[in-house]
N, C-alpha and C positions, 0 to 999 in steps of 0.2 A: 204613647196612654200616659199620665201621671201614674207612677209607681203604684200610687193609694185608689187609685181608679177601679175598682172591681170591673171581668170581662164584661164587654158590652155585646146584649142580648137582642131579639130580635124587636125589630121597629114597632111591635102593639105597648111594646112595655113603654119605651116612649108616651105616645100615646095615652099613658094610666097618668099619666104625671101632668098633661096637658091640660089649656081650656076651650081644647078644642077637637073633633074627630078626624081620622083619618080619611072619613066621610066628605065630611066639611073641608078638608085641604083639595079631596082630588074634583070636586066641585067648583072649588076653586078657580084650580089649576083647567079646569074647563071652560069656563067660562073668560076669562082672562087669555087662555093662551090658545085658543083657538083646540081644545079637545087633544093634543098633542102631546104627549107626556108619554113617559117610560120611567119606573120605578128603580131606582140601582139592584143589582143583584144581590150587594151587600149593604146591607143598613146598620145602623147601631140605635143605642137604647141614648143616644143625646140628641136624634134630630133625625130627620125622614127625608129623603133628597131623591129627585128626580132630573131625568134628563129633560128637556122643553124643546120646540121649535121643530120646523120640519126638516133640518138636516140634525138636530137632537148635539144642536153647537151651544147649549148652556145647560146649567145645572143650578136648580133650585133646591135650597134646602133650607126645611121649615127647622127653627128653634128655638127651645123655651128661653122668654125674652131674657129671666135672669141670668140665664147662661151666653150669654153675645159673645159673636167672635170680636177677637181683640183688634180695633182698627189697629193700632201705633202696632203690634207687635205684627199682622201682617204685611205694614208698611215696610216694616223692616225686614221683614223675611224677605218682604219682594224686592230693597236693597243687595240682597245675599242671595238668595235662590234665582232673581229675576223670572223667565215666567212658565216656573216650574210651580210658584205660585201664582194664583188666579186672581184676577178682579173679584173685587167682591162689595157690591150696594145693597143694602136694604130696599124691598121693594115693598112690602106692608107687613099692616100688623094683623095679625088675627085672634079673637076674640077682645078679652073687655080685662081694663087693666083692676077691675075694679072685683073682679068672679073667683069664683073660690079655689082656679085653680089658674097657673097663671095664662097669655100669652100666648103669641107664637109669633117670633119673627118672621119674614121669609128675604131669606138672602140669595139674592141673582149673580153667577159664579159661572165665569165664562171658561170658555172649557179650550185645552189646544189639543194642536190635531197632527196626526202622521207622525206621531212619535213612538217609534219603538224602544226595545228593549234598553239601548242605551242613556236611556234620559236618568235610566235610575241612577247608572254612572255619575251622571254631569250631576244631579241632585245631591249628591255628596260630594263630590271633587267639587260642588260653590262652597257645599262648607268650609272643608281645611281650606281651601283656597281665599278665605275672606276673615284669618284669626282674629278671636280677640282678645284683649288683653287684660287679663285679670292680675290685680294687686297679692304679694303675696298672701298676705290676711284672706282674700278671699277665698284661695289656692289654695293652703288649710280646711278653710270653709270647709270647702265643697268638698278637698277627699276627706274630711270625715264622717262630712255627711255618707257619701257611698261606703267609707266601714263600719256607721252606725247601723246602716240598712242590709250590708249583709251581716254583720255578727248577728242579726236581729232573728235570722234566718236561719239560723241555727236550730231551729224548733220545726224545723223540715225532716224527714226522715234522714238517718242515720246516712245512707248511701249520697246524701248531698255534702256532705259537710267537711269530704277532701275538696273538693270544688270550689265552696265557698271561701274556704280557709286559704286554698292558692288563688283564688283572686286578689284575697285581702292580701299577699303578700306580693303582687302584686300591681298594688294598688301606684306605687311609685312610676313605677314605667308606665300605669295607662295616665297617667297622669302630671309626665312627660310631652302625651298627643299634642296638638295644637285644643288649645280651646276656640269651643268653634258656639254660634247660633243650633240651637236643633230644635224638632217637632217631638216635644215630649211625650204625645199619644199619639206616635206614627205607628201603625196597623194595616193589617190589607186594607182591610174601608176605607184607608185613609186614597188609596189608588184609584180614579177612577180609570176606567177602559171601557172602547168602544166593541163593538162587534166583531172584531177584529182582533182583537185585543191589543190595540194600538193603544200608548196613556193619554187619556185626552185631561186631568189635573192632578191634584193635590188637593183634599179635603182637610176640615177639622186643625186652620189652625188657630184653636184657641189656645194651645198654652203653648211659650216659646219657653226654651231655661240657659246659658251657658254651661256648657262642661266637653268634656275631654271628648275626641270624634270618637266613633264609630259608638258608640252609649245605642241608640234607634236601628244599626243596622241588621241589627239579627232579624227584621222584615222579610230584609233577601230572600231568607232561608227561608220566612212564610210565603213569601206569594212564589215561590218555586220548587212547591209540591204540596201537600194536599198534606189534614189532620182530622180521623176519627175517632170517637175512641171507643167504637171495634177494631176497628184498623188501625191505630193508631196510627203514626207520620208517612208517609205514600211522597215520594220526590215526584215530579215527571222524570220522564224519561231524558230530557237533555239538560237535566241540574245539572252535571258533573263540566259539562261546557258551558255555560250560562258562569259559574261560579270561577272555571277559570277564565272566562269573558272578560267578569269587574273588575277580578282583582289586577290581570299585566292590563287593563283600559287604565284605573285606576292611577294605578304606578306612572306611567304613560304621564297620566290628566296633574297630575300632584307634582309632579317633577324628578319621578323615582321613588322606590319605597323600598327600605334597606327589608333583611330578613327579620331581622330585628325587632323593627317598627309594626311589620304585616303584624308579627307576633301580638304585640302591646295592640292593637287594633283590633284583632279576635279579642284577649281577653275585655279589650273593654266593651266587647258586641256581647259579652259570655255575664257582665257584669250587669250588662243591659236589662238583658232577658232576665236574667234573677231577681232584677229591681220589678220589673214588671208582670211575670207571673209570678214570681214566687209572696211580695206584698199583696196581690192582690189574695194567693192563695192564705194566706196568715190572717189577714183582715177576713175571710170568711169561714175560716178554721177556729181561730179565738179573735169571737168580735169583744172578748173581757181577758181578766189576768188568768184564766181558767178554756181550756178549750172545749168547742161549743158542743152538746149533749148530742145532738145530729153533723151529718158530714155529709151538705147538702152539694146539687148537681154541679154548682159552679167551682167549688173544692175540687169535685173530685176532674172536672174539665182543666183545672188549671196543675193540680200535682199530673196528670197524663200528660198535660203537653211539655213539663216539664222532663220524665222519666223519657222520653220521646225522644226531645231538641239534646237533653242532656246527658243520661243514662246507658240510655241501648246502644252498647255497638255500634251497629246497624246502619243506626239512624239518627245519631249527636253528631254536633255540631264540629266540619272538620279539626277544630282548636281545641277542643275538648282533651285529648290526648297527648296533644302539646302543651296544654297547661297540668297536665295531672304528671308529667315527665320528668 
């Protein structure tokens, strides 16, 4: 997710901004897709997505027309990530251009099939194995952008400060990682799975950027467990096995990772996580020069996520302890 984009909410929030209702979308689906569609269990405030077809082999995604999917970005991503990036075409427009609220574009997205956890590995390995060249000036700008973002997060509670400061100190090591094209708004909701938990596609290729490998790798921790305000982070029973499988397989897929390079990747992951959740927290908590008069649910949720993944010694990223050593 773009670091300054607020936490994704439920689908109804998408329709608050749309010039068409969910009922109208569902009626259109029943009319043109023989009534066979299943809303995805995870939705976002930027779209409404459903599986269609007798075999549920395609995804239809409804997006606001002013926020279309970037065809050039998708084509670039397909050259790097291959079939992990689905083919996308615009199927229809619903709503009027001159309406009070914007119309909705309907995108048809192909599904992948029969893909297990190893697909996550190949998705990230493809980025490592397709590095991009940045000139020294662009590298300096990239580095300073991350440092500025991290320094701006020193408004977080003091318990986060040692982690933020350690990340800033490690930015030279992070910047020595391959520069890759990465999915900036990658989240659990981006990974579409079928009823057998097989990966069928990666969605929301609306924003791409070039930066150090690993900035969006924190999503692997998020998909191998769950989080709630009441219970905090809870890992799936095979979480540790999956993490070992990922790192061992990634090392083989990219020609070997030294302990030093693995450590730098884990620092990059924490840097990306802090920018993903910390800047969203800051935007909700400090909408102006001063703190907000009330702390809303988004701010509370973001802070709770960060405490669970960075502070709590029983649930934090395994790279945090090494970062602070």
